[in-house]
C-alpha positions as CSV (number, residue, x, y, z in Angstrom):
1,M,172.0,-76.2,-22.8
2,N,173.2,-79.7,-21.1
3,Y,170.2,-81.4,-22.3
4,Y,171.6,-80.3,-25.7
5,A,175.1,-81.0,-25.3
6,Y,173.7,-85.1,-23.6
7,R,171.7,-84.9,-27.1
8,M,175.1,-84.5,-28.9
9,M,177.2,-87.0,-27.4
10,I,178.8,-89.8,-29.0
11,R,177.7,-93.1,-27.4
12,T,179.3,-96.2,-27.9
13,H,176.3,-98.7,-28.1
14,E,173.5,-96.2,-29.0
15,E,173.0,-94.7,-32.6
16,N,172.6,-91.1,-32.5
17,V,171.1,-90.1,-35.9
18,I,171.4,-86.3,-36.1
19,L,175.3,-86.8,-35.4
20,K,175.0,-88.3,-39.4
21,C,172.9,-85.8,-40.5
22,R,175.6,-83.4,-41.7
23,R,174.2,-79.9,-42.8
24,L,171.3,-80.8,-41.0
25,F,173.3,-81.4,-37.4
26,Q,174.2,-77.8,-37.7
27,Q,171.1,-76.5,-37.9
28,F,170.1,-78.2,-35.1
29,A,173.1,-77.1,-33.0
30,V,172.0,-73.5,-34.4
31,D,168.9,-73.8,-33.3
32,M,169.1,-75.2,-30.0
33,Y,171.7,-72.6,-29.1
34,V,169.5,-69.8,-30.4
35,K,166.8,-71.5,-28.3
36,V,168.8,-71.4,-25.1
37,E,169.9,-67.9,-25.7
38,T,166.6,-66.8,-26.6
39,E,165.8,-67.8,-22.6
40,R,168.6,-66.5,-21.2
41,L,167.9,-62.9,-23.0
42,A,164.1,-63.3,-21.6
43,F,165.4,-64.3,-18.2
44,I,167.4,-60.9,-17.8
45,R,165.1,-59.1,-19.7
46,F,162.1,-60.1,-17.1
47,N,164.1,-60.3,-14.2
48,Q,165.9,-56.2,-14.5
49,A,164.8,-55.5,-11.0
50,K,166.0,-58.6,-9.5
51,L,169.7,-57.9,-11.5
52,R,169.8,-54.0,-10.3
53,S,169.8,-52.9,-13.5
54,E,168.3,-49.7,-12.7
55,D,171.5,-48.7,-10.7
56,Y,174.0,-49.2,-13.5
57,I,176.0,-46.4,-13.9
58,H,175.8,-46.5,-17.9
59,L,172.0,-46.3,-17.9
60,R,172.0,-42.7,-18.4
61,D,174.4,-43.0,-21.0
62,A,172.1,-45.4,-22.9
63,I,169.4,-43.0,-22.6
64,H,171.4,-39.7,-24.0
65,S,172.9,-41.6,-27.0
66,D,169.5,-43.2,-28.1
67,G,167.7,-39.8,-28.0
68,D,164.0,-41.4,-28.5
69,V,162.1,-40.7,-25.3
70,Q,159.9,-43.4,-26.1
71,N,162.4,-45.9,-25.3
72,I,162.6,-44.8,-21.3
73,G,161.9,-47.4,-18.9
74,R,162.3,-50.0,-21.9
75,L,165.8,-50.8,-21.6
76,T,167.2,-53.8,-21.0
77,I,170.9,-53.6,-19.5
78,L,172.8,-57.1,-20.1
79,P,174.7,-57.9,-17.3
80,S,178.7,-59.3,-17.4
81,S,177.5,-62.2,-17.1
82,Y,175.9,-62.6,-20.6
83,I,179.1,-63.6,-22.5
84,G,179.9,-61.2,-25.4
85,S,177.7,-58.4,-24.0
86,P,179.7,-55.2,-23.4
87,R,179.7,-55.0,-19.8
88,H,181.1,-58.7,-20.0
89,M,184.0,-57.5,-23.1
90,H,184.8,-54.5,-20.8
91,E,185.1,-56.4,-17.3
92,Y,188.1,-58.8,-19.9
93,A,189.8,-55.6,-21.1
94,Q,190.2,-54.1,-17.5
95,D,191.3,-57.4,-16.2
96,A,194.3,-57.8,-19.4
97,M,194.7,-54.0,-18.3
98,T,195.1,-55.0,-14.7
99,Y,197.4,-58.2,-16.1
100,V,199.3,-55.4,-17.5
101,R,199.8,-52.9,-14.8
102,N,200.6,-55.7,-12.4
103,Y,203.1,-57.8,-14.3
104,G,204.3,-55.7,-17.2
105,T,203.6,-56.1,-21.1
106,P,203.6,-59.7,-22.3
107,D,206.2,-61.4,-23.4
108,L,204.8,-64.0,-26.2
109,F,202.1,-63.8,-28.5
110,I,201.3,-67.1,-29.9
111,T,198.9,-68.4,-32.3
112,F,197.4,-71.9,-32.3
113,T,195.2,-72.9,-35.2
114,C,192.9,-76.0,-35.5
115,N,194.3,-78.4,-38.2
116,P,191.2,-80.5,-39.5
117,K,193.8,-83.0,-40.6
118,W,194.4,-84.0,-37.0
119,T,194.2,-87.7,-36.4
120,E,192.2,-87.4,-33.5
121,I,189.7,-85.4,-35.4
122,E,189.7,-87.8,-38.6
123,R,189.1,-91.3,-36.1
124,E,185.7,-89.8,-35.0
125,L,184.4,-89.1,-38.3
126,E,181.9,-91.6,-39.3
127,P,182.8,-92.8,-43.1
128,G,182.0,-89.9,-45.5
129,Q,181.7,-87.6,-43.0
130,K,184.1,-84.4,-43.3
131,P,185.5,-82.0,-40.3
132,Q,183.6,-79.0,-41.4
133,D,180.2,-81.4,-40.9
134,R,181.3,-82.0,-37.2
135,H,181.9,-78.7,-35.3
136,D,181.5,-80.3,-32.3
137,I,184.1,-82.8,-32.3
138,I,186.4,-79.9,-33.7
139,A,185.7,-77.7,-30.8
140,R,186.4,-81.1,-27.9
141,V,189.5,-81.8,-29.7
142,F,190.7,-78.0,-29.4
143,Q,190.0,-77.8,-26.0
144,Q,191.8,-81.0,-25.5
145,K,195.0,-79.7,-27.3
146,L,194.9,-76.1,-26.0
147,K,194.7,-77.7,-22.1
148,V,197.8,-79.7,-23.2
149,M,199.7,-76.8,-24.6
150,M,199.1,-74.5,-21.7
151,D,200.0,-77.2,-19.5
152,V,203.4,-77.4,-21.4
153,L,203.7,-73.6,-21.2
154,T,203.0,-73.6,-17.7
155,K,203.6,-76.8,-15.8
156,Y,207.3,-77.6,-17.9
157,R,208.4,-74.0,-18.3
158,V,209.4,-74.3,-21.6
159,F,209.5,-70.5,-21.9
160,G,210.3,-70.2,-18.3
161,D,208.2,-69.2,-15.0
162,T,205.1,-68.0,-16.0
163,R,203.5,-65.4,-13.7
164,C,200.1,-65.0,-15.3
165,Y,198.8,-65.6,-19.3
166,M,195.3,-64.6,-20.9
167,Y,193.8,-66.0,-24.0
168,S,191.5,-65.5,-26.5
169,V,189.7,-68.4,-28.7
170,E,187.9,-67.1,-32.0
171,W,186.1,-69.3,-34.8
172,Q,187.9,-68.0,-38.0
173,N,185.7,-68.0,-41.5
174,V,187.1,-71.1,-42.6
175,D,185.2,-72.5,-39.5
176,Y,187.8,-73.7,-37.7
177,L,189.2,-72.4,-33.9
178,M,192.2,-70.7,-33.4
179,L,194.1,-69.5,-30.5
180,I,195.5,-66.1,-29.9
181,S,197.1,-65.5,-26.9
């Protein structure tokens, strides 16, 4: 993944042709993401014994719910370290419930939506490019603004002392990031 992140970086004195290719750049990014995810899944699949998947408590439930005895022994259990897996999402839900148990119900629900017209985004675009051509720039600018917003909320105590916080970042159908806190 680091190699592809390196390939997509903007450099001052080097021309990176792939960044100027609009939809082709998006196809490249998706293809490389799928390639990396395939390798991660292959590692998990071929290292089930090392990951101790046979000890998972939900293995029995998966076999019962599948119902096909031909698949017994062929199940691949995704660990909680695999982002987006059921175990990962279950862990996040458990963490959120722990926060609620320890600190009470949340006081604020904040939505922070990315604006493709932000000057930081428009300044980084090449002539003729549109924000939807460069999701990498949108994601970087959003992450920087998210960090600033969280600093304002926690360090500068705009709403008072912050005992804890949790948030989720998701892409919406309009191709822009949104923070749901």
